[in-house]
C-alpha positions as CSV (number, residue, x, y, z in Angstrom):
1,X,-187.1,155.3,84.4
2,X,-188.6,152.1,82.9
3,X,-190.0,153.9,79.9
4,X,-186.7,155.6,79.2
5,X,-184.9,152.3,79.6
6,X,-187.2,150.7,77.0
7,X,-186.5,153.6,74.7
8,X,-182.7,153.3,74.8
9,X,-183.0,149.5,74.4
10,X,-185.1,150.0,71.3
11,X,-182.9,152.8,69.9
12,X,-179.4,153.2,71.6
13,X,-178.8,156.4,69.4
14,X,-181.7,158.2,71.0
15,X,-179.9,161.0,72.9
16,X,-183.1,162.4,74.4
17,X,-183.9,159.0,75.9
18,X,-180.5,158.8,77.5
19,X,-181.0,162.2,79.0
20,X,-184.4,161.2,80.4
21,X,-182.9,158.0,81.8
22,X,-180.2,160.1,83.5
23,X,-182.8,162.5,85.0
24,X,-184.9,159.5,86.2
25,X,-181.8,158.1,88.0
26,X,-181.0,161.5,89.4
27,X,-184.5,161.7,90.9
28,X,-184.0,158.2,92.4
29,X,-180.5,159.3,93.7
30,X,-178.9,156.4,91.7
31,X,-175.8,158.5,91.0
32,X,-173.7,155.9,89.3
33,X,-176.5,154.8,87.0
34,X,-177.1,158.5,86.2
35,X,-173.5,159.0,85.3
36,X,-173.5,155.9,83.1
37,X,-176.6,157.1,81.2
38,X,-174.9,160.5,80.7
39,X,-171.8,158.9,79.3
40,X,-173.8,156.7,77.0
41,X,-175.7,159.8,75.7
42,X,-172.5,161.8,75.1
43,X,-171.1,158.9,73.1
44,X,-173.9,159.6,70.6
45,X,-173.7,163.4,70.8
46,X,-170.7,164.8,72.6
47,X,-171.9,168.4,72.3
48,X,-175.4,167.9,73.8
49,X,-175.9,170.9,76.1
50,X,-178.5,169.2,78.3
51,X,-176.2,166.2,79.0
52,X,-173.1,168.3,79.5
53,X,-175.0,170.5,82.0
54,X,-176.3,167.5,83.9
55,X,-172.8,165.9,83.8
56,X,-171.3,169.0,85.4
57,X,-174.1,169.1,88.0
58,X,-173.7,165.5,89.1
59,X,-170.0,165.1,88.6
60,X,-169.0,164.9,92.3
61,X,-171.9,162.6,93.3
62,X,-171.2,160.3,90.4
63,X,-167.5,160.2,91.3
64,X,-168.2,159.3,94.9
65,X,-170.7,156.7,93.9
66,X,-168.2,155.0,91.6
67,X,-165.5,155.2,94.2
68,X,-167.9,153.6,96.8
69,X,-168.7,150.8,94.4
70,X,-165.1,150.1,93.8
71,X,-164.4,150.0,97.5
72,X,-167.3,147.5,98.0
73,X,-166.1,145.3,95.2
74,X,-162.5,145.4,96.6
75,X,-163.9,144.5,100.1
76,X,-166.0,141.7,98.6
77,X,-163.0,140.3,96.8
78,X,-161.0,140.3,100.1
79,X,-163.9,138.6,101.9
80,X,-164.1,136.0,99.2
81,X,-160.3,135.3,99.6
82,X,-160.7,135.1,103.4
83,X,-163.6,132.6,103.2
84,X,-161.7,130.5,100.7
85,X,-158.7,130.5,103.1
86,X,-161.0,129.5,106.0
87,X,-162.7,126.8,104.1
88,X,-159.4,125.3,102.8
89,X,-158.0,125.3,106.4
90,X,-161.2,123.7,107.9
91,X,-161.1,121.0,105.2
92,X,-157.5,120.2,105.9
93,X,-158.0,120.1,109.7
94,X,-161.4,118.3,109.6
95,X,-163.3,121.1,111.2
96,X,-167.0,121.0,110.3
97,X,-168.9,124.2,109.7
98,X,-172.7,124.8,109.8
99,X,-175.3,127.4,109.4
100,X,-178.8,128.3,110.7
101,X,-181.6,129.9,108.7
102,X,-181.2,133.7,108.7
103,X,-185.0,134.5,108.5
104,X,-187.9,133.3,110.6
105,X,-190.7,133.7,108.0
106,X,-191.3,133.0,104.3
107,X,-193.8,135.9,103.9
108,X,-194.2,139.4,105.1
109,X,-197.6,138.8,106.6
110,X,-196.3,136.1,109.0
111,X,-196.5,138.1,112.2
112,X,-194.8,137.3,115.4
113,X,-196.5,138.0,118.7
114,X,-193.3,139.0,120.4
115,X,-190.5,139.4,118.0
116,X,-187.6,139.5,120.5
117,X,-188.7,136.4,122.3
118,X,-189.6,134.5,119.2
119,X,-186.1,135.2,117.7
120,X,-184.4,134.0,120.9
121,X,-186.5,130.9,121.0
122,X,-185.9,130.2,117.3
123,X,-182.2,130.9,116.9
124,X,-181.2,130.2,120.5
125,X,-177.6,131.5,121.0
126,X,-176.8,131.2,117.3
127,X,-178.5,134.5,116.5
128,X,-177.5,137.1,115.5
129,X,-174.5,136.3,113.3
130,X,-171.5,138.2,114.4
131,X,-170.0,138.8,111.0
132,X,-166.7,137.6,112.2
133,X,-164.5,135.0,110.6
134,X,-161.6,132.9,111.9
135,X,-158.3,134.5,111.3
136,X,-154.8,133.3,110.7
137,X,-152.4,134.9,113.3
138,X,-149.7,137.2,112.0
139,X,-146.3,135.8,111.5
140,X,-147.5,132.4,110.2
141,X,-148.9,131.2,113.5
142,X,-152.0,129.4,114.3
143,X,-155.6,130.5,113.9
144,X,-158.0,132.5,116.1
145,X,-161.7,132.0,116.3
146,X,-164.7,134.1,117.4
147,X,-166.1,132.3,120.5
148,X,-169.3,132.8,122.4
149,X,-169.6,131.9,126.1
150,X,-173.3,131.4,127.0
151,X,-174.6,131.3,130.6
152,X,-178.2,130.1,130.3
153,X,-178.7,130.0,134.1
154,X,-178.3,133.8,134.2
155,X,-179.3,134.6,130.6
156,X,-175.9,136.2,130.0
157,X,-173.1,135.8,127.5
158,X,-169.6,136.9,126.6
159,X,-168.3,137.3,123.1
160,X,-164.5,136.8,122.5
161,X,-163.5,138.0,119.1
162,X,-160.1,136.3,118.9
163,X,-159.6,133.0,120.8
164,X,-156.4,131.2,119.8
165,X,-156.7,127.5,118.9
166,X,-153.8,126.6,121.2
167,X,-155.2,128.5,124.1
168,X,-156.4,126.3,127.0
169,X,-160.0,126.9,128.0
170,X,-159.2,127.0,131.7
171,X,-156.8,129.9,131.3
172,X,-159.4,132.0,129.6
173,X,-161.9,131.0,132.3
174,X,-159.5,131.9,135.0
175,X,-159.2,135.4,133.5
176,X,-162.9,135.8,133.2
177,X,-164.0,134.1,136.4
178,X,-161.1,134.2,138.8
179,X,-161.2,132.6,142.2
180,X,-162.1,135.3,144.7
181,X,-160.8,134.7,148.2
182,X,-162.7,136.1,151.2
183,X,-161.3,137.2,154.5
184,X,-160.7,133.6,155.6
185,X,-158.8,132.8,152.3
186,X,-161.2,129.9,151.4
187,X,-162.0,131.1,147.8
188,X,-165.7,132.0,148.6
189,X,-165.4,135.8,148.0
190,X,-167.7,137.9,145.9
191,X,-167.2,137.6,142.1
192,X,-166.9,140.7,139.8
193,X,-170.1,140.1,137.7
194,X,-173.0,142.2,139.0
195,X,-175.5,139.6,137.8
196,X,-173.8,136.7,139.7
197,X,-175.9,137.2,142.9
198,X,-174.8,134.0,144.6
199,X,-171.1,134.2,143.6
200,X,-171.2,131.0,141.7
201,X,-169.2,131.9,138.6
202,X,-165.7,130.8,139.7
203,X,-163.4,129.0,137.3
204,X,-163.3,125.8,139.5
205,X,-167.1,125.8,139.9
206,X,-168.1,125.8,136.2
207,X,-169.2,122.9,133.9
208,X,-168.6,123.5,130.2
209,X,-170.4,121.9,127.2
210,X,-170.9,122.2,123.5
211,X,-173.9,121.1,121.5
212,X,-173.8,118.3,119.0
213,X,-175.4,119.1,115.6
214,X,-176.0,117.4,112.3
215,X,-176.2,113.9,113.8
216,X,-176.8,111.1,111.3
217,X,-176.9,111.2,107.5
218,X,-180.5,112.4,107.2
219,X,-180.7,115.1,104.4
220,X,-184.0,116.4,105.8
221,X,-183.5,118.7,108.8
222,X,-185.9,120.8,110.8
223,X,-185.8,124.5,109.8
224,X,-184.8,125.4,113.4
225,X,-181.8,123.1,113.4
226,X,-178.2,123.6,112.3
227,X,-177.4,122.6,108.7
228,X,-174.0,121.5,107.7
229,X,-172.1,123.6,105.2
230,X,-171.1,121.1,102.6
231,X,-169.0,123.1,100.2
232,X,-167.1,126.3,99.8
233,X,-169.9,127.9,97.6
234,X,-172.5,127.4,100.3
235,X,-170.2,128.9,102.9
236,X,-169.6,132.0,100.8
237,X,-173.3,132.4,100.0
238,X,-174.3,132.1,103.7
239,X,-171.7,134.6,104.8
240,X,-172.6,137.1,102.2
241,X,-176.3,136.7,102.9
242,X,-175.8,137.3,106.6
243,X,-173.9,140.5,105.9
244,X,-176.5,141.7,103.4
245,X,-179.3,141.1,105.9
246,X,-177.5,143.2,108.5
247,X,-177.6,146.1,105.9
248,X,-173.9,146.1,105.1
249,X,-174.6,146.1,101.3
250,X,-177.6,148.4,101.2
251,X,-181.3,147.9,101.1
252,X,-181.5,146.4,97.6
253,X,-179.0,143.6,98.5
254,X,-180.8,143.1,101.8
255,X,-184.0,142.4,99.9
256,X,-182.3,140.0,97.5
257,X,-180.7,138.1,100.4
258,X,-184.0,138.0,102.3
259,X,-185.7,136.5,99.2
260,X,-183.0,133.8,98.9
261,X,-183.1,132.9,102.6
262,X,-186.9,132.7,102.5
263,X,-186.8,130.4,99.5
264,X,-184.2,128.2,101.4
265,X,-186.5,128.2,104.5
266,X,-189.5,127.4,102.4
267,X,-187.8,124.4,100.9
268,X,-186.7,123.2,104.3
269,X,-190.2,123.5,105.7
270,X,-191.7,121.7,102.7
271,X,-189.2,118.8,102.9
272,X,-189.7,118.4,106.7
273,X,-193.6,118.4,106.4
274,X,-193.4,115.9,103.6
275,X,-191.4,113.5,105.7
276,X,-192.8,114.2,109.2
277,X,-196.3,115.6,108.6
278,X,-195.9,118.8,110.5
279,X,-193.4,121.5,111.6
280,X,-194.6,120.8,115.2
281,X,-193.0,117.4,114.9
282,X,-189.6,118.6,116.1
283,X,-186.5,116.6,116.7
284,X,-185.3,115.9,120.3
285,X,-183.1,118.6,121.9
286,X,-179.5,118.1,120.6
287,X,-177.1,116.2,122.8
288,X,-174.1,117.8,124.4
289,X,-170.5,116.9,125.1
290,X,-168.8,118.1,128.2
291,X,-165.5,119.9,127.9
292,X,-162.6,119.3,130.3
293,X,-161.2,122.8,131.2
294,X,-157.7,121.7,130.4
295,X,-158.3,121.1,126.7
296,X,-157.5,123.7,124.0
297,X,-160.0,125.3,121.6
298,X,-158.4,123.4,118.8
299,X,-159.2,120.0,120.4
300,X,-162.9,121.1,120.6
301,X,-163.0,122.3,117.0
302,X,-161.4,119.0,115.7
303,X,-163.7,116.7,117.7
304,X,-165.5,114.3,115.4
305,X,-168.9,115.5,116.6
306,X,-168.2,119.2,116.7
307,X,-169.9,121.4,114.1
308,X,-169.3,125.2,114.3
309,X,-172.5,127.1,113.3
310,X,-172.1,130.5,111.7
311,X,-168.3,130.4,112.0
312,X,-168.8,131.0,115.8
313,X,-167.8,128.4,118.3
314,X,-170.3,128.4,121.2
315,X,-169.5,127.0,124.7
316,X,-172.3,126.7,127.3
317,X,-171.3,127.2,130.9
318,X,-173.2,126.4,134.1
319,X,-172.4,126.6,137.8
320,X,-172.0,123.0,138.8
321,X,-174.7,122.9,141.4
322,X,-177.2,125.3,139.8
323,X,-180.7,124.0,139.3
324,X,-180.6,125.2,135.6
325,X,-177.6,122.8,135.1
326,X,-179.6,119.8,136.2
327,X,-182.6,120.9,134.1
328,X,-180.3,121.3,131.1
329,X,-178.9,117.8,131.4
330,X,-182.5,116.4,131.6
331,X,-183.3,117.9,128.2
332,X,-179.9,117.5,126.6
333,X,-178.2,114.1,126.9
334,X,-174.5,114.3,127.7
335,X,-172.9,111.7,125.4
336,X,-169.2,112.2,126.1
337,X,-166.4,114.4,127.3
338,X,-163.4,116.0,125.6
339,X,-160.4,115.3,127.7
340,X,-156.9,116.8,127.3
341,X,-154.3,114.9,125.3
C-alpha cells in the first residue's frame, strides 16, 4: 500500500499504480479507500479492464462503506450540535462541568497488578463514562440529566438515564427505597434490595452527599482528580474521546483517542511532579456537601461548589447509622448543606 501510494503521489496518471493501491486496500478490507483508488484510476483510463473488473467486484462493499461513513458523519454532526446546546445551557445557568482522565497509563508496558481493582481505585465512581448527555425535554420544557446513585457501604449503584431538573430528590428516593411496613405497621419491614441485608435502605434513613471538586484556582491538579472543562472545545474533545475509547468509532479512532489521552495524562503527571515532587503526594480527599432530600436536582447542579464530572451528576447515599457513613465523614469533610428554597 505504501509503495503504491508513493507511486501515485509521484505520478497521478499512473493507472497501474492506482490499480495496485486499490488491490492493497482490498486486502486490508479498506473498502471505501479501495473505491476511491478505483475511481481515481478510471479518471485516467475509463476503459481499463482490470479497474472495471475490480470496481464490479467491490461495488456493494464500497457502497456500504461510503454509506456507513456518511451515517457516522451525520451522527457526529448531531452530537456536536447537542454538545454545543448543552454547553450553552450550562454557561447560561452557571452549571460547572468537569472531566477525569480516560486512561490510567501513558505507555503500553505499564502493567496493573489487578486491572479491575486499580480502575475502581483510580476513577472511583466516575468510571466508566456512560456516553449520555443532558437532554432538553420535548415540548420546550426543562432539562433531564443522567444521574448516578452510589452506595459505598454496600458497593452498589443505580444509574438513572433521565432525571428531571425540577424533580425533588426525595420523590425519586421514595420510589427507589420506599418505607416498608412490617406487621406492626412501624415501617421496619424488609426492603426490596437483595443486597440490603439489614433493611437499612429506606428513604427516611438515608443521608445524601455530593463531592466538591476543583477547589481553588490552582492550575496544577493531580492526575486522579477531576479537571474543570473550561470551554466548549475541551468539552467536545473529551466527549468524542470517551466515545472513541469505548470503540464506537472503530479501532483506528480508539488508538488516536488513546494517544491524545495519554499525552494529556503525561502532561498532568509532569506538572504535578514538578510542583509537588512525586505522584504519591496526593491531595486530601475532596470535601462533600450534604443534600437535603427536599431539594431539586436543579438546585444541586447550580450550587456554587458543584462540578459535574463526565456530564454525570453523582450522588452518594449512606444509611444514616452505618459504620461506613462515619468512616466516610472522617475522610471527607462535610462543608455545608443544600437546603430547599
